[in-house]
RODO-2510 file (C-alpha; in nm, 4 decimals, decimal comma):
residues 295
     n   res          X          Y          Z
     1     m    10,8612   -11,8584   -13,3317
     2     t    10,8558   -11,9960   -12,9777
     3     t    11,0225   -11,7570   -12,7340
     4     t    11,0005   -11,9709   -12,4209
     5     n    11,1238   -12,3179   -12,3349
     6     d    10,7878   -12,3924   -12,1715
     7     f    10,4995   -12,3748   -12,4150
     8     l    10,1784   -12,5197   -12,5553
     9     h    10,1057   -12,4938   -12,9289
    10     r     9,7650   -12,5812   -13,0729
    11     f     9,7603   -12,6833   -13,4362
    12     q     9,5366   -12,8188   -13,7115
    13     l     9,6083   -13,0693   -13,9851
    14     e     9,3762   -12,9162   -14,2402
    15     r     9,3977   -13,1931   -14,4991
    16     a     9,3437   -13,4771   -14,2521
    17     g     9,0698   -13,3040   -14,0489
    18     v     9,2650   -13,3435   -13,7255
    19     r     9,3439   -13,1014   -13,4433
    20     g     9,6277   -13,1293   -13,2002
    21     a     9,8572   -12,9783   -12,9432
    22     i    10,2255   -13,0051   -12,8600
    23     v    10,3751   -12,9277   -12,5185
    24     r    10,7331   -12,8838   -12,4005
    25     l    10,8347   -12,8117   -12,0402
    26     d    11,1859   -12,7180   -11,9369
    27     e    11,2152   -12,4658   -11,6505
    28     a    10,8734   -12,5576   -11,5082
    29     w    10,9666   -12,9269   -11,5109
    30     q    11,2962   -12,8521   -11,3379
    31     r    11,1070   -12,6706   -11,0606
    32     i    10,8689   -12,9613   -11,0133
    33     r    11,1517   -13,2179   -11,0054
    34     a    11,3601   -13,0111   -10,7637
    35     n    11,0704   -12,9736   -10,5199
    36     g    11,0322   -13,3510   -10,4926
    37     d    11,3838   -13,4716   -10,5709
    38     y    11,2448   -13,7246   -10,8178
    39     g    11,4714   -13,9617   -11,0032
    40     g    11,4596   -14,2549   -11,2407
    41     p    11,1209   -14,4129   -11,3130
    42     l    10,9259   -14,1592   -11,1045
    43     t    11,0674   -13,8873   -11,3283
    44     e    10,9170   -14,0564   -11,6318
    45     l    10,5742   -14,1147   -11,4778
    46     l    10,5385   -13,7691   -11,3258
    47     g    10,6775   -13,5918   -11,6328
    48     q    10,4320   -13,7694   -11,8596
    49     t    10,1449   -13,6785   -11,6266
    50     v    10,2450   -13,3120   -11,6048
    51     a    10,2759   -13,2866   -11,9836
    52     a     9,9378   -13,4553   -12,0271
    53     s     9,7662   -13,2118   -11,7896
    54     a     9,8811   -12,9211   -12,0080
    55     l     9,7851   -13,0993   -12,3315
    56     f     9,4309   -13,1656   -12,2106
    57     t     9,3617   -12,7973   -12,1431
    58     s     9,4153   -12,7340   -12,5144
    59     s     9,0902   -12,9026   -12,6137
    60     i     8,8497   -12,7354   -12,3703
    61     k     8,7363   -12,3774   -12,3183
    62     f     8,7174   -12,2946   -11,9486
    63     e     8,8573   -12,0803   -11,6715
    64     g     8,9788   -12,2980   -11,3915
    65     r     9,1940   -12,6048   -11,3413
    66     l     9,2345   -12,9509   -11,4915
    67     s     9,3919   -13,2162   -11,2696
    68     i     9,5097   -13,5744   -11,3153
    69     h     9,5180   -13,7993   -11,0097
    70     l     9,6357   -14,1621   -10,9970
    71     r     9,6097   -14,4008   -10,7055
    72     e     9,6834   -14,7719   -10,6795
    73     s     9,7352   -15,0387   -10,4151
    74     g    10,1092   -15,0713   -10,4771
    75     a    10,4066   -14,8629   -10,3689
    76     l    10,3051   -14,5657   -10,5835
    77     r    10,0877   -14,3859   -10,3308
    78     l    10,0152   -14,0767   -10,5383
    79     l    10,0715   -13,9355   -10,8853
    80     f     9,9201   -13,5916   -10,9372
    81     a     9,9484   -13,2994   -11,1785
    82     d     9,7311   -13,0052   -11,2670
    83     c     9,7278   -12,7149   -11,5100
    84     t     9,5206   -12,3963   -11,5099
    85     h     9,3607   -12,2390   -11,8151
    86     d     9,6390   -11,9787   -11,8166
    87     g     9,9204   -12,2343   -11,8096
    88     q    10,0225   -12,2617   -11,4415
    89     l    10,1431   -12,6147   -11,3668
    90     r    10,2409   -12,8209   -11,0661
    91     g    10,2862   -13,1885   -10,9893
    92     i    10,3791   -13,4370   -10,7206
    93     a    10,4524   -13,8080   -10,6771
    94     r    10,4718   -14,0127   -10,3588
    95     w    10,6305   -14,3576   -10,3224
    96     d    10,6396   -14,5927   -10,0246
    97     g    10,9994   -14,6590    -9,9252
    98     s    11,3043   -14,5678   -10,1308
    99     q    11,2438   -14,4570   -10,4874
   100     p    11,2391   -14,7352   -10,7506
   101     q    11,5474   -14,7916   -10,9647
   102     s    11,3781   -14,9795   -11,2487
   103     r    11,0734   -14,9094   -11,4632
   104     v    10,7530   -14,8899   -11,2567
   105     s    10,4779   -15,1337   -11,3497
   106     l    10,1459   -14,9917   -11,2342
   107     e     9,9162   -15,2237   -11,0427
   108     a     9,6107   -15,3809   -11,2081
   109     d     9,3824   -15,1754   -10,9832
   110     a     9,5415   -14,8409   -11,0806
   111     r     9,2812   -14,5771   -11,1633
   112     l     9,3170   -14,2319   -11,3144
   113     a     9,0814   -13,9516   -11,2187
   114     i     9,0691   -13,6528   -11,4533
   115     t     8,8919   -13,3552   -11,2977
   116     i     8,7902   -13,0255   -11,4569
   117     e     8,7009   -12,7425   -11,2209
   118     n     8,5381   -12,4409   -11,3856
   119     a     8,5849   -12,1316   -11,1690
   120     v     8,3302   -11,9252   -11,3650
   121     t     8,0376   -12,1673   -11,3432
   122     d     8,1544   -12,3224   -11,0126
   123     t     8,1086   -12,6686   -11,1611
   124     r     8,3236   -12,9794   -11,1298
   125     y     8,3392   -13,2743   -11,3681
   126     q     8,5352   -13,5930   -11,3003
   127     g     8,6010   -13,8972   -11,5162
   128     l     8,7590   -14,2242   -11,3938
   129     v     8,9538   -14,4589   -11,6200
   130     p     9,1544   -14,7786   -11,5617
   131     v     9,5260   -14,7904   -11,6419
   132     e     9,5437   -15,0903   -11,8697
   133     h     9,8775   -15,2653   -11,9260
   134     g    10,0456   -15,0143   -11,6903
   135     e    10,0621   -14,7513   -11,9635
   136     l     9,9519   -14,3908   -11,9100
   137     a     9,9107   -14,2755   -12,2703
   138     g     9,6708   -14,5617   -12,3447
   139     a     9,4663   -14,4829   -12,0342
   140     f     9,4362   -14,1182   -12,1380
   141     e     9,3293   -14,2186   -12,4881
   142     g     9,0639   -14,4438   -12,3338
   143     y     8,9366   -14,1547   -12,1241
   144     f     8,8631   -13,9426   -12,4312
   145     q     8,7073   -14,2362   -12,6130
   146     r     8,4773   -14,3209   -12,3219
   147     s     8,3882   -13,9738   -12,1956
   148     e     8,3955   -13,7710   -12,5166
   149     q     8,3583   -14,0389   -12,7872
   150     l     8,6545   -13,8587   -12,9425
   151     p     8,9333   -14,0619   -13,1060
   152     t     9,2601   -13,9427   -12,9488
   153     r     9,6250   -14,0394   -12,9778
   154     l     9,9054   -13,9320   -12,7460
   155     a    10,2823   -13,9384   -12,7404
   156     l    10,4379   -13,8589   -12,4001
   157     a    10,8006   -13,8464   -12,2894
   158     a    11,0067   -13,7273   -11,9945
   159     s    11,3727   -13,7063   -11,9033
   160     a    11,5608   -13,5439   -11,6176
   161     e    11,5898   -13,2241   -11,8238
   162     r    11,2446   -13,1826   -11,9768
   163     c    10,9098   -13,3420   -12,0499
   164     g    10,6714   -13,3105   -12,3391
   165     g    10,3764   -13,4478   -12,5258
   166     l    10,1852   -13,4400   -12,8520
   167     m     9,8118   -13,5058   -12,8837
   168     l     9,5973   -13,5656   -13,1916
   169     q     9,2175   -13,5645   -13,1977
   170     q     8,9649   -13,6017   -13,4744
   171     v     8,7737   -13,2806   -13,5291
   172     a     8,4151   -13,3070   -13,4054
   173     t     8,1153   -13,1276   -13,5553
   174     a     7,8820   -12,9044   -13,3562
   175     g     7,6583   -13,2062   -13,2926
   176     g     7,9427   -13,4021   -13,1382
   177     s     7,9981   -13,6522   -13,4194
   178     v     8,3341   -13,6830   -13,5902
   179     a     8,3729   -13,4621   -13,8945
   180     v     8,4856   -13,6666   -14,1956
   181     g     8,6480   -13,4792   -14,4801
   182     d     8,9393   -13,6961   -14,5823
   183     a     8,8177   -14,0486   -14,5050
   184     d     9,1739   -14,1718   -14,4529
   185     g     9,2948   -13,8613   -14,2694
   186     w     9,2728   -13,9944   -13,9147
   187     n     9,4308   -14,3270   -14,0000
   188     r     9,7121   -14,1475   -14,1799
   189     a     9,7751   -13,9067   -13,8880
   190     e     9,7838   -14,1972   -13,6384
   191     h    10,0475   -14,3812   -13,8364
   192     l    10,2591   -14,0703   -13,8792
   193     l    10,2493   -13,9982   -13,5048
   194     a    10,3675   -14,3537   -13,4348
   195     t    10,6974   -14,2716   -13,6085
   196     l    10,7808   -13,9957   -13,3566
   197     t    11,0687   -14,0796   -13,1221
   198     e    11,1009   -13,9613   -12,7615
   199     d    11,4218   -13,7743   -12,8445
   200     e    11,2497   -13,5853   -13,1258
   201     l    10,9564   -13,4956   -12,9028
   202     l    11,1839   -13,3641   -12,6281
   203     d    11,4598   -13,1992   -12,8300
   204     l    11,3327   -13,0672   -13,1638
   205     p    11,1552   -12,7295   -13,1997
   206     p    10,7770   -12,7777   -13,2351
   207     q    10,7775   -12,6451   -13,5904
   208     e    11,0347   -12,9062   -13,6876
   209     v    10,8470   -13,1894   -13,5153
   210     l    10,5259   -13,1060   -13,7001
   211     l    10,7029   -13,0543   -14,0316
   212     r    10,8787   -13,3898   -14,0040
   213     l    10,5587   -13,5737   -13,9181
   214     f    10,2892   -13,3937   -14,1137
   215     h    10,4543   -13,1980   -14,3950
   216     e    10,1880   -13,3144   -14,6440
   217     e     9,8909   -13,2441   -14,4145
   218     d     9,8753   -12,8615   -14,4433
   219     v     9,9754   -12,7858   -14,0809
   220     r     9,8336   -12,4651   -13,9317
   221     l    10,0277   -12,3826   -13,6127
   222     q     9,8766   -12,1467   -13,3543
   223     p    10,0888   -11,9027   -13,1484
   224     a    10,2539   -12,0496   -12,8398
   225     q    10,0856   -12,0249   -12,5011
   226     p    10,3539   -11,9849   -12,2321
   227     l    10,3541   -12,2395   -11,9499
   228     a    10,5123   -12,1995   -11,6069
   229     f    10,5359   -12,3624   -11,2671
   230     g    10,2738   -12,2190   -11,0344
   231     c    10,1593   -12,3152   -10,6859
   232     t     9,8282   -12,2056   -10,5346
   233     c     9,9363   -12,2359   -10,1725
   234     s     9,8951   -11,9294    -9,9491
   235     r     9,8924   -11,8434    -9,5810
   236     e     9,5166   -11,7995    -9,6014
   237     r     9,4678   -12,1493    -9,7463
   238     v     9,6922   -12,3004    -9,4785
   239     g     9,4944   -12,1151    -9,2120
   240     t     9,1720   -12,2638    -9,3510
   241     m     9,3261   -12,6112    -9,3355
   242     l     9,4374   -12,5588    -8,9746
   243     h     9,0890   -12,4373    -8,8850
   244     s     8,9435   -12,7610    -9,0259
   245     l     9,1670   -12,9613    -8,7885
   246     g     9,0101   -12,7943    -8,4872
   247     r     9,1345   -12,5754    -8,2033
   248     a     9,2302   -12,8617    -7,9724
   249     e     9,4684   -13,0252    -8,2188
   250     n     9,6386   -12,6942    -8,3025
   251     e     9,6820   -12,6069    -7,9348
   252     a     9,8285   -12,9514    -7,8679
   253     v    10,0932   -12,8925    -8,1369
   254     l    10,1610   -12,5436    -7,9968
   255     a    10,2152   -12,6836    -7,6493
   256     e    10,4545   -12,9493    -7,7775
   257     q    10,6490   -12,7579    -8,0442
   258     g    10,5912   -12,3878    -7,9732
   259     s    10,4430   -12,3267    -8,3203
   260     v    10,2417   -12,4985    -8,5916
   261     q    10,4498   -12,5475    -8,9075
   262     v    10,3177   -12,6562    -9,2472
   263     t    10,5302   -12,7143    -9,5587
   264     c    10,3637   -12,7126    -9,9020
   265     e    10,4302   -13,0418   -10,0815
   266     f    10,4289   -12,8745   -10,4225
   267     c    10,6686   -12,5815   -10,3722
   268     n    10,8333   -12,6509   -10,0320
   269     r    10,7259   -12,3133    -9,8935
   270     r    10,7057   -12,3273    -9,5140
   271     y    10,4313   -12,1566    -9,3132
   272     v    10,4778   -12,0964    -8,9387
   273     f    10,1863   -12,0141    -8,7073
   274     d    10,2683   -11,9057    -8,3525
   275     e    10,0232   -11,8761    -8,0621
   276     t     9,8940   -11,5389    -8,1816
   277     d     9,8495   -11,6671    -8,5358
   278     v     9,6583   -11,9736    -8,4210
   279     a     9,4334   -11,7557    -8,2045
   280     a     9,3573   -11,5459    -8,5137
   281     v     9,2641   -11,8597    -8,7097
   282     f     8,9963   -11,9385    -8,4501
   283     a     8,8910   -11,5783    -8,3827
   284     d     8,5438   -11,6536    -8,5201
   285     e     8,4891   -11,9214    -8,2559
   286     p     8,4209   -11,8666    -7,8853
   287     p     8,6958   -12,0006    -7,6582
   288     a     8,6438   -12,3497    -7,5260
   289     a     8,4408   -12,3597    -7,2076
   290     a     8,6434   -12,4323    -6,8965
   291     a     8,5705   -12,7559    -6,7189
   292     p     8,3300   -12,7059    -6,4249
   293     t     8,4940   -12,6802    -6,0833
   294     r     8,3885   -12,9452    -5,8324
   295     h     8,3270   -12,8357    -5,4738
***
C-alpha cells in the first residue's frame, strides 16, 4: 500500500504488453505552489509539467536530473520543472503582467525542451518538441515518438490541492523495436486510458485507478517510490553565480545597498553576502589594479 501522498508507481500490463507509471503529488505540489503563489490556469500548466517530469524518470535508468523547459513568445515567459532520479522535485512558472484568469492558450511558437543530465557519466541529452494545439500531453507524446520511436500516451491533471499523471508505453525489445505479444494490446490500453477522468486521477488511490481501468490486463504494480519537494540551491552555488557576474558589479551593489542579496526562485530562501563575504568569493583573484596617478 502507498504510505505517502507523494509517490510514483511503476506498473506493467502483462496481457497487453504495456508498461506504465502513475504519479500523485500532494505536499510537494503545495510547496511548489506556495513558493510562487500560482493560481488559476498557471496552476494547471505547472502542475501538469511537474507531474510529467516525475513520470518521465520512470522509464529511464540514470543518476541525475530530468528537466522540462517551455518558452514561447507570449506572456508565458517560463514554465519549468525537474525531477531527480531519487524523486526530488521543483518547478516554477513566470508570466508577464498579472496572472491569467482564463485558460492559457500556448503560442504557436511554443517549444518544449526535455533535458536529461546524467551525473555518473557527466553527459547531457536534450530533445526539442513543438507544442501543437496548445496541449502539453500531446507534445510530450510526440517527444517520445520522435526521439525514442516509442508509442506513449499520457493523462495529466492538476488542481490547487494536488497534481498527477499516468503514462503508458509499449514495451520495447532489447533491439529497440516494439515487442508485440497481444496484437491488440496497445490499442486496447489506449482506449481504456481515454476513459480516465481528471477527478479519478487526482483523488482515487493508484491501486483503484489501475483496477478500474485495466482489471482484465493482469496489472503488476511495483512498490511506490516516494517523491518530495527538493531545491538544489546553496550558498556555494550562489557564490559561484556572483563570481560569474564579476567583482565590479558586486562591489557596485555593495556600495549602493550595503550587501548583495539573492533569493532563490524555487524555494524563496534568501542569501545575504556582506563585504567580507563578497571578498571571500573573489579571494582567488588579485585585487583590481589602482588607476595610475598622474603627475
